VEXDO-929008 format. One record per atom (N, C-alpha, C): atom name; residue in one letter; chain; x, y, z. Coordinates in pm, 1 decimal. Layout:
BEGIN
<site vexfi="CA" torse="A" nulo="A" east="X" north="Y" up="Z"/>
...
END
This chain:
BEGIN
<site vexfi="N" torse="X" nulo="A" east="-120.2" north="1081.4" up="1269.9"/>
<site vexfi="CA" torse="X" nulo="A" east="-175.4" north="1216.3" up="1366.0"/>
<site vexfi="C" torse="X" nulo="A" east="-212.8" north="1315.0" up="1226.4"/>
<site vexfi="N" torse="X" nulo="A" east="-99.3" north="1295.0" up="1148.4"/>
<site vexfi="CA" torse="X" nulo="A" east="-179.5" north="1424.9" up="1023.0"/>
<site vexfi="C" torse="X" nulo="A" east="-337.9" north="1331.0" up="998.6"/>
<site vexfi="N" torse="X" nulo="A" east="-339.1" north="1233.2" up="984.9"/>
<site vexfi="CA" torse="X" nulo="A" east="-477.5" north="1159.1" up="918.2"/>
<site vexfi="C" torse="X" nulo="A" east="-576.3" north="1221.0" up="995.8"/>
<site vexfi="N" torse="X" nulo="A" east="-540.2" north="1193.4" up="1163.5"/>
<site vexfi="CA" torse="X" nulo="A" east="-645.9" north="1259.1" up="1336.9"/>
<site vexfi="C" torse="X" nulo="A" east="-691.1" north="1368.2" up="1266.2"/>
<site vexfi="N" torse="X" nulo="A" east="-518.3" north="1478.9" up="1220.1"/>
<site vexfi="CA" torse="X" nulo="A" east="-578.1" north="1617.6" up="1219.6"/>
<site vexfi="C" torse="X" nulo="A" east="-639.6" north="1667.2" up="1089.9"/>
<site vexfi="N" torse="X" nulo="A" east="-629.5" north="1617.8" up="1012.9"/>
<site vexfi="CA" torse="X" nulo="A" east="-682.1" north="1621.7" up="931.5"/>
<site vexfi="C" torse="X" nulo="A" east="-884.0" north="1618.3" up="927.9"/>
<site vexfi="N" torse="X" nulo="A" east="-895.7" north="1504.6" up="984.4"/>
<site vexfi="CA" torse="X" nulo="A" east="-1025.0" north="1459.7" up="992.1"/>
<site vexfi="C" torse="X" nulo="A" east="-1143.6" north="1516.6" up="1115.4"/>
<site vexfi="N" torse="X" nulo="A" east="-972.6" north="1564.1" up="1180.2"/>
<site vexfi="CA" torse="X" nulo="A" east="-1106.4" north="1746.2" up="1322.0"/>
<site vexfi="C" torse="X" nulo="A" east="-1136.7" north="1856.3" up="1189.6"/>
<site vexfi="N" torse="X" nulo="A" east="-1059.5" north="1877.0" up="1117.2"/>
<site vexfi="CA" torse="X" nulo="A" east="-1071.6" north="1966.2" up="958.9"/>
<site vexfi="C" torse="X" nulo="A" east="-1186.8" north="1941.2" up="866.4"/>
<site vexfi="N" torse="X" nulo="A" east="-1236.4" north="1855.5" up="975.2"/>
<site vexfi="CA" torse="X" nulo="A" east="-1364.8" north="1780.2" up="886.8"/>
<site vexfi="C" torse="X" nulo="A" east="-1354.0" north="1781.9" up="696.6"/>
<site vexfi="N" torse="X" nulo="A" east="-1228.5" north="1648.2" up="674.5"/>
<site vexfi="CA" torse="X" nulo="A" east="-1165.9" north="1627.5" up="557.7"/>
<site vexfi="C" torse="X" nulo="A" east="-1230.3" north="1451.1" up="570.8"/>
<site vexfi="N" torse="X" nulo="A" east="-1288.9" north="1428.3" up="457.5"/>
<site vexfi="CA" torse="X" nulo="A" east="-1342.5" north="1358.9" up="412.9"/>
<site vexfi="C" torse="X" nulo="A" east="-1249.2" north="1228.1" up="418.4"/>
<site vexfi="N" torse="X" nulo="A" east="-1286.6" north="1055.6" up="519.0"/>
<site vexfi="CA" torse="X" nulo="A" east="-1184.1" north="1029.9" up="530.9"/>
<site vexfi="C" torse="X" nulo="A" east="-1158.7" north="927.6" up="438.6"/>
<site vexfi="N" torse="X" nulo="A" east="-1254.6" north="892.6" up="315.9"/>
<site vexfi="CA" torse="X" nulo="A" east="-1207.8" north="852.0" up="246.5"/>
<site vexfi="C" torse="X" nulo="A" east="-1094.6" north="890.0" up="148.9"/>
<site vexfi="N" torse="X" nulo="A" east="-1098.5" north="1025.5" up="168.6"/>
<site vexfi="CA" torse="X" nulo="A" east="-992.5" north="1104.5" up="82.5"/>
<site vexfi="C" torse="X" nulo="A" east="-872.4" north="1116.6" up="147.6"/>
<site vexfi="N" torse="X" nulo="A" east="-840.9" north="1035.0" up="274.9"/>
<site vexfi="CA" torse="X" nulo="A" east="-731.0" north="1074.8" up="313.4"/>
<site vexfi="C" torse="X" nulo="A" east="-666.3" north="962.8" up="356.9"/>
<site vexfi="N" torse="X" nulo="A" east="-483.9" north="960.9" up="264.6"/>
<site vexfi="CA" torse="X" nulo="A" east="-428.3" north="872.0" up="295.3"/>
<site vexfi="C" torse="X" nulo="A" east="-280.3" north="914.5" up="358.2"/>
<site vexfi="N" torse="X" nulo="A" east="-215.5" north="823.3" up="396.8"/>
<site vexfi="CA" torse="X" nulo="A" east="-111.9" north="917.8" up="452.5"/>
<site vexfi="C" torse="X" nulo="A" east="28.2" north="836.6" up="381.8"/>
<site vexfi="N" torse="X" nulo="A" east="138.5" north="874.2" up="337.0"/>
<site vexfi="CA" torse="X" nulo="A" east="188.8" north="795.7" up="268.3"/>
<site vexfi="C" torse="X" nulo="A" east="302.1" north="813.2" up="385.3"/>
<site vexfi="N" torse="X" nulo="A" east="414.0" north="699.5" up="412.5"/>
<site vexfi="CA" torse="X" nulo="A" east="501.1" north="717.0" up="498.9"/>
<site vexfi="C" torse="X" nulo="A" east="638.9" north="791.1" up="457.4"/>
<site vexfi="N" torse="X" nulo="A" east="734.5" north="805.0" up="517.4"/>
<site vexfi="CA" torse="X" nulo="A" east="851.0" north="888.7" up="438.6"/>
<site vexfi="C" torse="X" nulo="A" east="1009.1" north="844.5" up="474.6"/>
<site vexfi="N" torse="X" nulo="A" east="932.5" north="739.1" up="379.9"/>
<site vexfi="CA" torse="X" nulo="A" east="1048.7" north="631.4" up="349.7"/>
<site vexfi="C" torse="X" nulo="A" east="1122.5" north="535.8" up="279.3"/>
<site vexfi="N" torse="X" nulo="A" east="1208.7" north="443.2" up="278.5"/>
<site vexfi="CA" torse="X" nulo="A" east="1241.2" north="380.2" up="159.0"/>
<site vexfi="C" torse="X" nulo="A" east="1119.2" north="237.6" up="155.6"/>
<site vexfi="N" torse="X" nulo="A" east="1079.1" north="177.7" up="85.8"/>
<site vexfi="CA" torse="X" nulo="A" east="1011.6" north="34.4" up="166.0"/>
<site vexfi="C" torse="X" nulo="A" east="1159.6" north="-106.5" up="111.8"/>
<site vexfi="N" torse="X" nulo="A" east="1167.6" north="-111.6" up="174.9"/>
<site vexfi="CA" torse="X" nulo="A" east="1345.6" north="-194.9" up="200.6"/>
<site vexfi="C" torse="X" nulo="A" east="1291.3" north="-355.8" up="141.1"/>
<site vexfi="N" torse="X" nulo="A" east="1182.4" north="-333.4" up="127.6"/>
<site vexfi="CA" torse="X" nulo="A" east="1119.7" north="-509.4" up="148.3"/>
<site vexfi="C" torse="X" nulo="A" east="1129.0" north="-512.1" up="-49.4"/>
<site vexfi="N" torse="X" nulo="A" east="1122.2" north="-418.8" up="-148.7"/>
<site vexfi="CA" torse="X" nulo="A" east="1125.8" north="-388.8" up="-248.8"/>
<site vexfi="C" torse="X" nulo="A" east="1271.0" north="-340.0" up="-304.0"/>
<site vexfi="N" torse="X" nulo="A" east="1287.2" north="-246.2" up="-267.1"/>
<site vexfi="CA" torse="X" nulo="A" east="1472.8" north="-179.2" up="-286.1"/>
<site vexfi="C" torse="X" nulo="A" east="1537.7" north="-240.8" up="-173.3"/>
<site vexfi="N" torse="X" nulo="A" east="1576.1" north="-371.3" up="-188.2"/>
<site vexfi="CA" torse="X" nulo="A" east="1651.7" north="-428.3" up="-96.2"/>
<site vexfi="C" torse="X" nulo="A" east="1809.4" north="-483.6" up="-205.5"/>
<site vexfi="N" torse="X" nulo="A" east="1882.9" north="-447.4" up="-140.2"/>
<site vexfi="CA" torse="X" nulo="A" east="2045.6" north="-548.7" up="-189.8"/>
<site vexfi="C" torse="X" nulo="A" east="2034.0" north="-647.5" up="-208.5"/>
<site vexfi="N" torse="X" nulo="A" east="1899.4" north="-764.7" up="-186.8"/>
<site vexfi="CA" torse="X" nulo="A" east="1894.5" north="-886.1" up="-207.3"/>
<site vexfi="C" torse="X" nulo="A" east="1819.3" north="-908.3" up="-344.8"/>
<site vexfi="N" torse="X" nulo="A" east="1819.0" north="-821.9" up="-391.8"/>
<site vexfi="CA" torse="X" nulo="A" east="1722.1" north="-799.8" up="-550.7"/>
<site vexfi="C" torse="X" nulo="A" east="1847.2" north="-752.9" up="-683.1"/>
<site vexfi="N" torse="X" nulo="A" east="2002.5" north="-683.9" up="-631.4"/>
<site vexfi="CA" torse="X" nulo="A" east="2090.7" north="-694.8" up="-737.4"/>
<site vexfi="C" torse="X" nulo="A" east="2125.5" north="-769.9" up="-815.5"/>
<site vexfi="N" torse="X" nulo="A" east="2119.3" north="-690.0" up="-918.0"/>
<site vexfi="CA" torse="X" nulo="A" east="2111.2" north="-782.7" up="-1056.7"/>
<site vexfi="C" torse="X" nulo="A" east="2292.1" north="-683.0" up="-1124.4"/>
<site vexfi="N" torse="X" nulo="A" east="2353.2" north="-870.0" up="-1144.6"/>
<site vexfi="CA" torse="X" nulo="A" east="2484.5" north="-764.4" up="-1222.4"/>
<site vexfi="C" torse="X" nulo="A" east="2416.6" north="-747.6" up="-1370.0"/>
<site vexfi="N" torse="X" nulo="A" east="2339.3" north="-787.7" up="-1439.6"/>
<site vexfi="CA" torse="X" nulo="A" east="2279.9" north="-704.3" up="-1564.9"/>
<site vexfi="C" torse="X" nulo="A" east="2249.3" north="-579.2" up="-1555.3"/>
<site vexfi="N" torse="X" nulo="A" east="2155.5" north="-511.5" up="-1481.3"/>
<site vexfi="CA" torse="X" nulo="A" east="2072.6" north="-444.3" up="-1423.8"/>
<site vexfi="C" torse="X" nulo="A" east="2264.5" north="-312.0" up="-1397.2"/>
<site vexfi="N" torse="X" nulo="A" east="2345.1" north="-391.1" up="-1339.0"/>
<site vexfi="CA" torse="X" nulo="A" east="2447.9" north="-276.1" up="-1345.5"/>
<site vexfi="C" torse="X" nulo="A" east="2507.8" north="-217.8" up="-1456.2"/>
<site vexfi="N" torse="X" nulo="A" east="2529.4" north="-333.8" up="-1547.1"/>
<site vexfi="CA" torse="X" nulo="A" east="2632.1" north="-353.1" up="-1658.2"/>
<site vexfi="C" torse="X" nulo="A" east="2494.1" north="-211.3" up="-1767.5"/>
<site vexfi="N" torse="X" nulo="A" east="2367.8" north="-255.6" up="-1749.3"/>
<site vexfi="CA" torse="X" nulo="A" east="2288.8" north="-146.0" up="-1815.3"/>
<site vexfi="C" torse="X" nulo="A" east="2288.4" north="-7.2" up="-1744.1"/>
<site vexfi="N" torse="X" nulo="A" east="2277.0" north="15.1" up="-1645.5"/>
<site vexfi="CA" torse="X" nulo="A" east="2346.0" north="131.9" up="-1620.1"/>
<site vexfi="C" torse="X" nulo="A" east="2437.3" north="215.4" up="-1581.6"/>
<site vexfi="N" torse="X" nulo="A" east="2547.1" north="115.6" up="-1612.0"/>
<site vexfi="CA" torse="X" nulo="A" east="2682.4" north="164.7" up="-1573.1"/>
<site vexfi="C" torse="X" nulo="A" east="2716.5" north="170.9" up="-1781.5"/>
<site vexfi="N" torse="X" nulo="A" east="2685.6" north="132.6" up="-1854.3"/>
<site vexfi="CA" torse="X" nulo="A" east="2671.4" north="93.5" up="-2031.3"/>
<site vexfi="C" torse="X" nulo="A" east="2825.1" north="1.8" up="-2061.7"/>
<site vexfi="N" torse="X" nulo="A" east="2761.8" north="-106.7" up="-1967.4"/>
<site vexfi="CA" torse="X" nulo="A" east="2909.6" north="-206.0" up="-2006.2"/>
<site vexfi="C" torse="X" nulo="A" east="3011.9" north="-184.4" up="-1913.5"/>
<site vexfi="N" torse="X" nulo="A" east="2985.8" north="-93.7" up="-1802.6"/>
<site vexfi="CA" torse="X" nulo="A" east="3095.8" north="-57.0" up="-1725.3"/>
<site vexfi="C" torse="X" nulo="A" east="3103.1" north="-105.4" up="-1598.0"/>
<site vexfi="N" torse="X" nulo="A" east="3052.3" north="-171.8" up="-1521.6"/>
<site vexfi="CA" torse="X" nulo="A" east="3005.3" north="-256.4" up="-1422.7"/>
<site vexfi="C" torse="X" nulo="A" east="3126.5" north="-223.7" up="-1303.2"/>
<site vexfi="N" torse="X" nulo="A" east="3216.4" north="-177.8" up="-1301.0"/>
<site vexfi="CA" torse="X" nulo="A" east="3291.1" north="-134.6" up="-1215.1"/>
<site vexfi="C" torse="X" nulo="A" east="3296.3" north="-2.8" up="-1169.3"/>
<site vexfi="N" torse="X" nulo="A" east="3211.9" north="77.7" up="-1280.8"/>
<site vexfi="CA" torse="X" nulo="A" east="3153.3" north="218.9" up="-1251.5"/>
<site vexfi="C" torse="X" nulo="A" east="3137.6" north="272.6" up="-1118.2"/>
<site vexfi="N" torse="X" nulo="A" east="3085.9" north="405.6" up="-1049.4"/>
<site vexfi="CA" torse="X" nulo="A" east="3012.5" north="402.6" up="-952.7"/>
<site vexfi="C" torse="X" nulo="A" east="2915.0" north="458.6" up="-1010.4"/>
<site vexfi="N" torse="X" nulo="A" east="2780.0" north="422.5" up="-929.8"/>
<site vexfi="CA" torse="X" nulo="A" east="2687.7" north="456.6" up="-924.3"/>
<site vexfi="C" torse="X" nulo="A" east="2589.3" north="590.7" up="-841.6"/>
<site vexfi="N" torse="X" nulo="A" east="2576.5" north="629.5" up="-890.3"/>
<site vexfi="CA" torse="X" nulo="A" east="2473.2" north="756.1" up="-783.9"/>
<site vexfi="C" torse="X" nulo="A" east="2322.4" north="748.5" up="-794.7"/>
<site vexfi="N" torse="X" nulo="A" east="2300.0" north="702.3" up="-699.8"/>
<site vexfi="CA" torse="X" nulo="A" east="2112.9" north="711.8" up="-719.8"/>
<site vexfi="C" torse="X" nulo="A" east="2050.7" north="757.5" up="-612.6"/>
<site vexfi="N" torse="X" nulo="A" east="1974.8" north="902.2" up="-659.6"/>
<site vexfi="CA" torse="X" nulo="A" east="1891.8" north="956.5" up="-517.3"/>
<site vexfi="C" torse="X" nulo="A" east="1763.5" north="891.2" up="-521.2"/>
<site vexfi="N" torse="X" nulo="A" east="1694.9" north="887.0" up="-383.1"/>
<site vexfi="CA" torse="X" nulo="A" east="1556.9" north="860.9" up="-367.3"/>
<site vexfi="C" torse="X" nulo="A" east="1491.2" north="947.3" up="-288.6"/>
<site vexfi="N" torse="X" nulo="A" east="1412.6" north="1013.5" up="-380.4"/>
<site vexfi="CA" torse="X" nulo="A" east="1398.6" north="1161.0" up="-263.4"/>
<site vexfi="C" torse="X" nulo="A" east="1267.1" north="1249.6" up="-374.0"/>
<site vexfi="N" torse="X" nulo="A" east="1274.2" north="1317.3" up="-297.9"/>
<site vexfi="CA" torse="X" nulo="A" east="1135.2" north="1459.4" up="-386.8"/>
<site vexfi="C" torse="X" nulo="A" east="1266.2" north="1530.6" up="-471.3"/>
<site vexfi="N" torse="X" nulo="A" east="1252.6" north="1601.7" up="-560.1"/>
<site vexfi="CA" torse="X" nulo="A" east="1268.6" north="1676.3" up="-637.5"/>
<site vexfi="C" torse="X" nulo="A" east="1250.0" north="1840.3" up="-588.5"/>
<site vexfi="N" torse="X" nulo="A" east="1153.7" north="1879.8" up="-495.0"/>
<site vexfi="CA" torse="X" nulo="A" east="1183.9" north="2022.6" up="-430.2"/>
<site vexfi="C" torse="X" nulo="A" east="1270.3" north="2096.2" up="-419.7"/>
<site vexfi="N" torse="X" nulo="A" east="1271.0" north="2280.9" up="-421.5"/>
<site vexfi="CA" torse="X" nulo="A" east="1339.7" north="2322.8" up="-370.5"/>
<site vexfi="C" torse="X" nulo="A" east="1439.0" north="2342.4" up="-267.9"/>
<site vexfi="N" torse="X" nulo="A" east="1318.5" north="2288.4" up="-159.6"/>
<site vexfi="CA" torse="X" nulo="A" east="1461.6" north="2265.0" up="-15.5"/>
<site vexfi="C" torse="X" nulo="A" east="1498.2" north="2174.3" up="-8.8"/>
<site vexfi="N" torse="X" nulo="A" east="1523.7" north="2041.8" up="-44.2"/>
<site vexfi="CA" torse="X" nulo="A" east="1591.0" north="1895.7" up="-84.6"/>
<site vexfi="C" torse="X" nulo="A" east="1739.4" north="1951.3" up="-127.9"/>
<site vexfi="N" torse="X" nulo="A" east="1788.3" north="2020.0" up="-186.7"/>
<site vexfi="CA" torse="X" nulo="A" east="1906.8" north="2056.8" up="-242.3"/>
<site vexfi="C" torse="X" nulo="A" east="1959.7" north="1953.8" up="-255.2"/>
<site vexfi="N" torse="X" nulo="A" east="1895.8" north="1889.2" up="-416.2"/>
<site vexfi="CA" torse="X" nulo="A" east="1933.5" north="1802.6" up="-469.2"/>
<site vexfi="C" torse="X" nulo="A" east="2012.9" north="1827.0" up="-579.7"/>
<site vexfi="N" torse="X" nulo="A" east="1979.9" north="1960.6" up="-677.9"/>
<site vexfi="CA" torse="X" nulo="A" east="2100.3" north="2013.6" up="-680.5"/>
<site vexfi="C" torse="X" nulo="A" east="2258.9" north="2009.5" up="-671.4"/>
<site vexfi="N" torse="X" nulo="A" east="2238.2" north="2071.9" up="-538.1"/>
<site vexfi="CA" torse="X" nulo="A" east="2386.7" north="2049.0" up="-474.8"/>
<site vexfi="C" torse="X" nulo="A" east="2449.4" north="1924.3" up="-461.6"/>
<site vexfi="N" torse="X" nulo="A" east="2343.0" north="1828.5" up="-437.9"/>
<site vexfi="CA" torse="X" nulo="A" east="2418.7" north="1692.9" up="-455.2"/>
<site vexfi="C" torse="X" nulo="A" east="2528.8" north="1656.1" up="-566.8"/>
<site vexfi="N" torse="X" nulo="A" east="2435.2" north="1690.7" up="-644.4"/>
<site vexfi="CA" torse="X" nulo="A" east="2431.4" north="1596.4" up="-823.6"/>
<site vexfi="C" torse="X" nulo="A" east="2571.3" north="1743.4" up="-806.4"/>
<site vexfi="N" torse="X" nulo="A" east="2568.0" north="1803.8" up="-833.7"/>
<site vexfi="CA" torse="X" nulo="A" east="2696.1" north="1863.5" up="-838.3"/>
<site vexfi="C" torse="X" nulo="A" east="2810.6" north="1854.9" up="-753.3"/>
<site vexfi="N" torse="X" nulo="A" east="2826.3" north="1785.0" up="-621.3"/>
<site vexfi="CA" torse="X" nulo="A" east="2978.6" north="1750.7" up="-576.1"/>
<site vexfi="C" torse="X" nulo="A" east="2935.0" north="1690.8" up="-617.8"/>
<site vexfi="N" torse="X" nulo="A" east="2878.3" north="1566.0" up="-621.7"/>
<site vexfi="CA" torse="X" nulo="A" east="2906.9" north="1444.9" up="-680.5"/>
<site vexfi="C" torse="X" nulo="A" east="2982.5" north="1434.6" up="-795.0"/>
<site vexfi="N" torse="X" nulo="A" east="2896.6" north="1516.5" up="-901.9"/>
<site vexfi="CA" torse="X" nulo="A" east="3045.4" north="1549.7" up="-1056.0"/>
<site vexfi="C" torse="X" nulo="A" east="3175.9" north="1591.8" up="-1025.6"/>
<site vexfi="N" torse="X" nulo="A" east="3196.1" north="1610.4" up="-929.0"/>
<site vexfi="CA" torse="X" nulo="A" east="3303.9" north="1701.1" up="-890.1"/>
<site vexfi="C" torse="X" nulo="A" east="3380.1" north="1586.7" up="-776.4"/>
<site vexfi="N" torse="X" nulo="A" east="3332.3" north="1427.8" up="-767.0"/>
<site vexfi="CA" torse="X" nulo="A" east="3458.5" north="1359.2" up="-738.5"/>
<site vexfi="C" torse="X" nulo="A" east="3465.9" north="1261.3" up="-773.7"/>
<site vexfi="N" torse="X" nulo="A" east="3658.5" north="1259.0" up="-726.5"/>
<site vexfi="CA" torse="X" nulo="A" east="3744.5" north="1184.5" up="-808.1"/>
<site vexfi="C" torse="X" nulo="A" east="3712.1" north="1069.9" up="-815.5"/>
<site vexfi="N" torse="X" nulo="A" east="3641.1" north="922.6" up="-826.6"/>
<site vexfi="CA" torse="X" nulo="A" east="3548.8" north="818.9" up="-837.5"/>
<site vexfi="C" torse="X" nulo="A" east="3656.8" north="751.8" up="-914.7"/>
END
């Protein structure tokens, strides 16, 4: 839909590419879980909670609110 609208506004088709707003679950999948990576991310404490944010860090995403809230959680 976006690509069609841009084409109608005389944007060159070769310069238009639409990126879906989603995570590629074929690449980012729990099947690729690694104990070694978990130990690396937790500095040798694999039982620790890991918080991962996947997304754009723009003003409208409120990512800082999530980080502040997560830091205040007793896990």
